[in-house]
C-alpha positions as CSV (number, residue, x, y, z in Angstrom):
1,M,-10.0,13.4,-16.8
2,K,-8.5,10.1,-17.9
3,V,-6.3,8.4,-15.3
4,I,-4.3,5.2,-15.3
5,H,-3.4,4.0,-11.8
6,F,-0.6,1.4,-11.3
7,G,-1.3,-0.8,-8.3
8,A,-4.8,-2.3,-7.6
9,G,-4.0,-3.4,-4.1
10,N,-5.7,-2.2,-0.9
11,I,-4.0,1.2,-0.9
12,G,-4.7,1.8,-4.6
13,R,-8.3,0.9,-4.3
14,G,-9.0,2.3,-0.9
15,F,-7.1,5.6,-1.1
16,I,-5.8,7.2,-4.4
17,G,-8.1,5.3,-6.8
18,K,-11.1,6.2,-4.7
19,L,-10.2,9.9,-4.6
20,L,-9.8,9.9,-8.4
21,A,-13.0,8.0,-9.0
22,D,-14.9,10.4,-6.6
23,A,-13.6,13.3,-8.8
24,N,-15.5,11.7,-11.7
25,S,-12.2,10.7,-13.4
26,Q,-12.2,7.8,-15.9
27,V,-10.0,5.4,-13.8
28,T,-8.2,2.4,-15.1
29,F,-6.3,0.2,-12.7
30,T,-3.3,-1.7,-13.9
31,D,-1.6,-4.5,-12.0
32,V,0.2,-7.8,-12.5
33,N,-2.3,-9.7,-10.4
34,Q,-4.4,-11.3,-13.1
35,P,-7.2,-12.7,-10.8
36,L,-7.6,-9.2,-9.2
37,I,-7.6,-7.5,-12.6
38,D,-10.2,-9.9,-13.9
39,Q,-12.4,-9.3,-10.9
40,L,-12.1,-5.5,-11.2
41,A,-12.8,-5.6,-15.0
42,H,-15.9,-7.8,-14.4
43,Q,-17.4,-5.9,-11.5
44,Q,-16.2,-2.4,-12.4
45,S,-17.0,-1.4,-8.8
46,Y,-16.2,-2.2,-5.2
47,N,-17.0,-1.0,-1.7
48,V,-14.7,0.9,0.7
49,H,-15.5,0.4,4.4
50,V,-14.5,3.5,6.3
51,V,-14.0,2.7,10.0
52,G,-13.6,5.0,13.0
53,Q,-16.0,6.7,15.4
54,E,-18.6,6.5,12.6
55,N,-18.5,3.5,10.2
56,R,-19.8,3.8,6.6
57,I,-19.6,2.1,3.3
58,E,-18.7,4.1,0.1
59,K,-19.1,2.6,-3.3
60,V,-16.5,3.2,-6.1
61,Q,-18.0,2.7,-9.5
62,H,-17.3,2.9,-13.3
63,I,-13.7,1.8,-13.0
64,H,-11.7,-0.3,-15.5
65,A,-8.8,-2.6,-15.2
66,V,-6.0,-4.1,-17.4
67,N,-2.9,-6.2,-16.7
68,S,0.3,-4.2,-16.5
69,N,1.8,-6.5,-19.1
70,D,-1.0,-6.0,-21.6
71,P,-0.2,-3.7,-24.5
72,K,-3.4,-1.9,-23.7
73,T,-1.6,-0.4,-20.7
74,I,0.8,1.4,-23.1
75,E,-2.2,2.6,-25.1
76,F,-3.8,4.0,-21.9
77,I,-0.6,5.9,-21.0
78,A,-0.4,7.3,-24.5
79,T,-3.8,9.0,-24.1
80,A,-4.1,9.6,-20.3
81,D,-4.2,13.0,-18.5
82,M,-2.7,11.6,-15.3
83,L,-0.8,8.6,-14.2
84,T,-0.6,7.6,-10.5
85,T,1.0,4.7,-8.6
86,A,0.6,2.9,-5.3
87,V,2.9,-0.1,-5.9
88,G,5.5,0.2,-3.2
89,P,8.9,1.9,-3.4
90,Q,10.7,-1.2,-4.6
91,V,8.4,-1.6,-7.6
92,L,8.8,1.9,-9.1
93,E,11.9,0.8,-11.1
94,K,10.0,-2.2,-12.4
95,I,7.1,-0.2,-13.9
96,A,9.4,2.5,-15.4
97,S,9.9,0.5,-18.6
98,T,6.2,0.3,-19.2
99,I,5.7,4.0,-18.5
100,A,8.6,4.8,-20.9
101,K,7.0,2.8,-23.6
102,G,3.7,4.6,-23.1
103,I,5.5,8.0,-23.3
104,I,7.3,6.9,-26.6
105,H,3.9,5.8,-28.0
106,R,2.4,9.1,-26.8
107,K,5.0,11.1,-28.7
108,S,4.6,8.9,-31.8
109,L,0.8,9.7,-31.8
110,G,1.6,13.4,-31.7
111,N,-0.1,13.8,-28.3
112,N,1.3,16.9,-26.8
113,Q,-1.3,17.3,-24.1
114,P,0.1,17.4,-20.6
115,L,0.5,14.1,-18.7
116,N,1.1,14.5,-15.0
117,I,2.6,11.5,-13.1
118,I,2.3,11.2,-9.3
119,A,3.9,8.4,-7.4
120,C,1.8,8.0,-4.2
121,E,4.3,5.9,-2.2
122,N,5.5,5.8,1.3
123,M,8.9,7.4,0.5
124,V,10.6,10.8,0.1
125,R,10.1,12.3,-3.3
126,G,9.1,9.0,-4.9
127,T,8.0,10.6,-8.2
128,S,11.4,12.2,-8.7
129,Q,13.0,8.8,-8.3
130,L,10.5,7.3,-10.7
131,K,11.4,10.1,-13.2
132,Q,15.0,9.1,-13.1
133,H,14.1,5.4,-13.8
134,V,11.8,6.4,-16.7
135,L,14.4,8.8,-18.2
136,A,16.9,5.9,-18.1
137,Q,14.6,3.9,-20.3
138,L,14.0,6.7,-22.8
139,P,16.3,7.7,-25.7
140,E,18.1,11.0,-24.9
141,E,16.6,12.8,-27.8
142,L,13.2,12.5,-26.0
143,H,14.2,14.0,-22.7
144,Q,13.6,17.6,-23.8
145,W,10.1,16.6,-25.0
146,V,9.4,14.9,-21.7
147,E,10.4,18.0,-19.8
148,Q,7.9,20.1,-21.8
149,H,5.0,17.7,-21.8
150,I,5.3,15.3,-18.8
151,G,5.0,16.5,-15.2
152,F,6.6,14.4,-12.5
153,V,4.8,15.6,-9.3
154,D,6.1,14.6,-5.9
155,S,3.5,13.9,-3.2
156,A,3.1,12.9,0.5
157,V,0.4,10.4,1.2
158,D,-1.1,9.3,4.5
159,R,-3.8,6.8,5.1
160,I,-3.7,3.5,7.1
161,V,-5.0,0.7,4.9
162,P,-4.3,-2.6,6.6
163,P,-4.8,-5.9,4.8
164,M,-8.1,-7.3,6.2
165,D,-10.6,-10.0,5.3
166,A,-13.1,-8.5,2.9
167,A,-16.6,-7.8,4.2
168,N,-19.4,-9.8,2.5
169,D,-16.7,-12.2,1.1
170,D,-16.0,-9.7,-1.7
171,P,-12.3,-9.8,-2.5
172,L,-12.4,-6.3,-3.9
173,D,-13.8,-4.7,-0.7
174,V,-11.3,-2.7,1.3
175,T,-11.2,-1.3,4.8
176,V,-9.6,2.1,5.5
177,E,-9.5,4.6,8.4
178,S,-11.5,7.8,8.0
179,F,-8.3,10.0,8.0
180,S,-6.5,10.6,4.7
181,E,-4.0,13.2,3.4
182,W,-2.6,13.5,-0.1
183,I,-0.4,16.6,-0.5
184,V,1.2,17.3,-3.9
185,D,4.0,19.7,-5.1
186,Q,2.0,22.3,-7.1
187,T,5.2,23.6,-8.7
188,Q,5.9,20.4,-10.6
189,F,2.7,20.1,-12.7
190,V,2.7,20.7,-16.4
191,G,-0.4,22.4,-17.7
192,D,-3.5,23.1,-15.6
193,I,-3.6,21.5,-12.1
194,P,-6.6,19.2,-11.8
195,I,-9.2,19.9,-9.1
196,I,-9.5,16.7,-7.0
197,N,-11.2,16.8,-3.6
198,G,-8.8,15.4,-1.1
199,M,-5.7,16.4,-3.1
200,E,-4.0,19.4,-1.3
201,L,-1.5,21.7,-3.0
202,T,1.7,23.1,-1.6
203,D,4.8,24.8,-2.7
204,N,6.8,23.5,0.3
205,L,6.3,19.7,0.0
206,M,9.4,18.7,2.0
207,A,7.9,20.2,5.1
208,F,4.9,17.9,4.8
209,V,7.0,14.9,3.7
210,E,9.2,15.2,6.8
211,R,6.2,16.0,9.0
212,K,4.7,12.6,8.0
213,L,8.0,10.7,8.0
214,F,9.0,12.1,11.5
215,T,5.6,11.6,13.1
216,L,3.3,9.1,11.5
217,N,6.0,6.8,10.1
218,T,8.3,7.2,13.2
219,G,5.5,6.5,15.6
220,H,4.0,3.7,13.6
221,A,7.3,1.8,13.3
222,M,8.2,2.3,17.0
223,T,4.7,1.1,18.1
224,A,5.2,-2.1,16.0
225,Y,8.7,-2.8,17.3
226,L,7.9,-2.2,20.9
227,G,4.6,-4.0,20.5
228,Q,6.4,-7.1,19.3
229,L,8.8,-7.0,22.2
230,Y,6.0,-6.8,24.7
231,G,4.0,-9.6,23.0
232,Y,1.3,-7.7,21.2
233,Q,-0.2,-8.7,17.9
234,T,-1.7,-5.4,16.6
235,I,-0.9,-1.7,16.6
236,S,-4.0,-0.8,18.5
237,E,-3.2,-3.3,21.3
238,S,0.4,-2.1,21.4
239,I,-0.4,1.6,21.7
240,G,-2.9,0.8,24.5
241,D,0.1,-0.2,26.7
242,L,1.0,2.9,28.7
243,R,4.7,2.1,28.5
244,I,4.7,2.0,24.7
245,H,2.3,5.0,24.4
246,T,4.6,7.1,26.6
247,V,7.8,6.2,24.7
248,V,6.2,6.6,21.2
249,K,4.6,10.0,22.1
250,S,7.8,11.2,23.6
251,A,9.8,10.2,20.5
252,M,7.3,11.9,18.2
253,Q,7.7,15.1,20.4
254,E,11.5,14.8,20.0
255,S,11.3,14.5,16.2
256,G,8.6,17.2,16.3
257,Q,11.1,19.6,17.8
258,V,13.3,19.1,14.8
259,L,10.4,20.0,12.5
260,I,9.6,23.1,14.5
261,Q,13.2,24.2,14.3
262,R,13.5,23.4,10.6
263,Y,10.2,24.5,9.2
264,G,8.8,26.9,11.8
265,F,5.7,24.7,12.5
266,D,3.5,26.0,15.3
267,S,4.3,23.8,18.4
268,Q,0.7,23.7,19.7
269,I,-0.7,22.7,16.3
270,H,2.0,20.1,15.8
271,N,1.3,18.6,19.3
272,Q,-2.3,18.3,18.2
273,Y,-1.2,16.5,15.1
274,I,0.8,14.0,17.3
275,D,-2.3,13.4,19.4
276,K,-4.4,12.8,16.3
277,I,-1.9,10.2,15.0
278,L,-1.9,8.4,18.4
279,S,-5.7,8.2,18.3
280,R,-5.4,6.7,14.8
281,F,-3.0,4.0,16.1
282,A,-5.6,3.2,18.8
283,N,-8.5,2.7,16.3
284,P,-9.8,-0.7,17.3
285,Y,-11.4,-1.3,13.9
286,L,-8.0,-1.4,12.2
287,K,-6.5,-4.8,12.9
288,D,-3.1,-3.8,11.8
289,D,-0.5,-6.5,12.7
290,V,2.8,-5.4,14.2
291,S,4.6,-7.8,11.8
292,R,3.2,-5.9,8.8
293,V,4.0,-2.5,10.1
294,G,7.5,-3.5,11.2
295,R,8.6,-5.3,8.0
296,Q,11.7,-4.3,6.1
297,P,13.5,-3.1,9.2
298,M,16.8,-2.6,7.4
299,R,15.2,0.0,5.1
300,K,13.5,1.7,8.1
301,L,16.8,1.9,9.9
302,S,18.6,3.5,7.0
303,S,20.0,7.0,7.3
304,N,17.3,8.7,5.2
305,D,14.3,7.0,6.8
306,R,11.9,7.3,9.7
307,L,14.2,6.5,12.7
308,I,17.6,7.7,11.8
309,K,16.7,10.8,9.9
310,P,14.9,12.5,12.8
311,L,17.7,11.3,15.1
312,L,20.2,13.1,12.8
313,G,18.0,16.2,13.1
314,T,18.3,16.2,16.9
315,F,22.1,16.3,16.4
316,E,21.7,19.2,14.0
317,Y,19.7,21.3,16.5
318,Q,21.2,19.8,19.7
319,L,17.9,18.4,20.9
320,P,17.0,15.5,23.2
321,N,16.7,12.1,21.6
322,E,16.4,9.5,24.4
323,N,13.1,8.0,23.1
324,L,14.2,7.9,19.5
325,I,17.2,5.8,20.7
326,I,14.8,3.4,22.4
327,G,12.8,3.1,19.1
328,I,15.9,2.4,17.1
329,A,17.0,-0.3,19.6
330,A,13.6,-1.9,19.5
331,A,13.8,-2.0,15.7
332,L,17.0,-4.0,15.9
333,H,15.0,-6.7,17.9
334,F,12.4,-7.1,15.2
335,R,12.0,-10.7,14.0
336,C,9.7,-12.1,11.4
337,E,10.4,-15.3,9.6
338,A,8.3,-14.2,6.5
339,D,10.4,-11.0,6.1
340,P,13.7,-11.4,4.3
341,Q,15.1,-8.1,5.7
342,A,14.3,-9.2,9.3
343,N,16.2,-12.4,8.7
344,E,19.1,-10.7,7.1
345,M,19.3,-8.2,10.0
346,A,19.3,-11.0,12.6
347,K,22.1,-12.7,10.7
348,L,24.1,-9.5,10.6
349,I,23.8,-9.0,14.3
350,A,24.7,-12.6,15.0
351,D,27.7,-12.6,12.7
352,K,29.2,-9.1,13.4
353,G,27.8,-8.1,16.7
354,I,25.3,-5.4,17.6
355,Y,27.8,-2.5,17.4
356,Q,29.0,-3.2,13.9
357,A,25.4,-4.0,12.8
358,V,24.2,-0.5,14.0
359,V,27.1,1.1,12.1
360,E,26.3,-0.7,8.9
361,L,22.5,-0.4,9.1
362,C,22.2,3.2,10.3
363,G,25.3,4.8,8.9
364,L,26.3,6.3,12.2
365,E,30.0,5.6,12.0
366,Q,30.7,9.3,12.7
367,Y,28.8,9.1,16.0
368,P,30.4,6.3,18.1
369,E,28.9,7.6,21.3
370,V,25.4,7.4,19.8
371,V,26.1,3.9,18.6
372,D,27.1,3.0,22.1
373,R,23.8,4.4,23.5
374,I,21.8,2.4,20.9
375,C,23.7,-0.8,21.9
376,S,23.2,-0.2,25.6
377,Q,19.5,0.3,25.0
378,Y,19.4,-2.8,22.9
379,Q,20.8,-4.8,25.8
380,L,18.4,-3.1,28.3
381,L,15.4,-4.2,26.2
382,I,16.7,-7.8,26.3
383,L,16.9,-7.6,30.1
384,S,13.5,-5.9,30.5
385,N,11.7,-8.7,28.6
386,K,13.3,-11.6,30.4
C-alpha cells in the first residue's frame, strides 16, 4: 500500500507513520520543515523510544520524505492508496489546496483506484472538515467523481507524544508512551478497507470520539491548568498532587456519566478506562510540560471542546458537574507568554471582566447561573493560591 502522510513531526513519526510503516506500507512523509525532510530523506529510518513500565526502542525503516511545496507531493497524491495527516487542526485548511491539486492530477491520469484520506488530528470529525476545505478548492464538476473514488474517513486518535530531546542526539528519534489508539469510521471507506495493525474499525465513531474528548482530553487539560496554578512544571508532577488527582478524576467521572447515559457504556469498564488514563498521566518517563498541554485555552474553552461540551452534557442529563466547573475556572487562569491565545484570553478578562469573558469564550449566555458558578470558582482559585 502506498501512503503519503502530511506532518513529519513527533506525532506523525511516532504514531501514525509508525503504524503505517509497521504494516509494510510504502510511506512518504511530507512537511514544510525542509531540514527535517532532508534528514528523513537521507536516513530513511528513525527510532521510536517507547516508554512505560517496560522501555524499548523500535526502528522505523524504508520511509521516504518530500517537502509539501514540492510538485512531487502532488504526484504522490495522484498515485497513493491512502493519505493521512498529523498536522494540527489549524493546518488542515492550509494543506487542502495541495490535496485538491493532487486529486485533480489523479483524475487527469485516469486513476480511478480508491484513495482514502484520514485526518489523524486531535479534533472532532477532522476528516469531514478537511473534506469541505478540499471540495472548496475543486471545480464543482469534479465533486461527483470525488464522492465515487475518494474516501474521507473520520478517526479518533490517542497517544501522548510530548516534545523531548532526542536520544543519541538524533533529531529524528521520538519518544512515545506505550498506549495508542487509532479508531476509524469503517462506513466512510471507498473500496477495500486496509488491514493495519493498531487501526480499529467502528460504525459508531462518535461514541469513541467523545469518550476520548470527555476523558483523556478533559483530564489532560485540567491537569495542566491546575498544575500550573499549583506551581508544577509537568503533567506527571501535577497528577501526583492528591488535590489535583482528586478533582481531575472526579471531573472525568462526571463527564463519564454523560457518556454512559448517551452511548450506554458499561460504567465499570469506563471507570477502568479513567484509571488507565490517570496512570498514563503519571508516567514519569513522559516529561510533558503543563504549558504545552494547556496551550490554546480559548479553543479548549469553546462550546464544542473538552471542557464545555461535557459540561453541556451534564445539563442535558441533569448530572453533577462541580469538578468540571473547577477545571473550567482553572483554564481561565492559564498564562503562557509564548501562547497567543493565552495572552488574548488574559487581555479579554482584564478588559471586560471575568463574567463577560466566560460568556464570550464558552458560549454560556443561556446559563447565567452556571457562569456565576464559574466566576465564583475563578475567584476561589485566586484565594487558594495566595
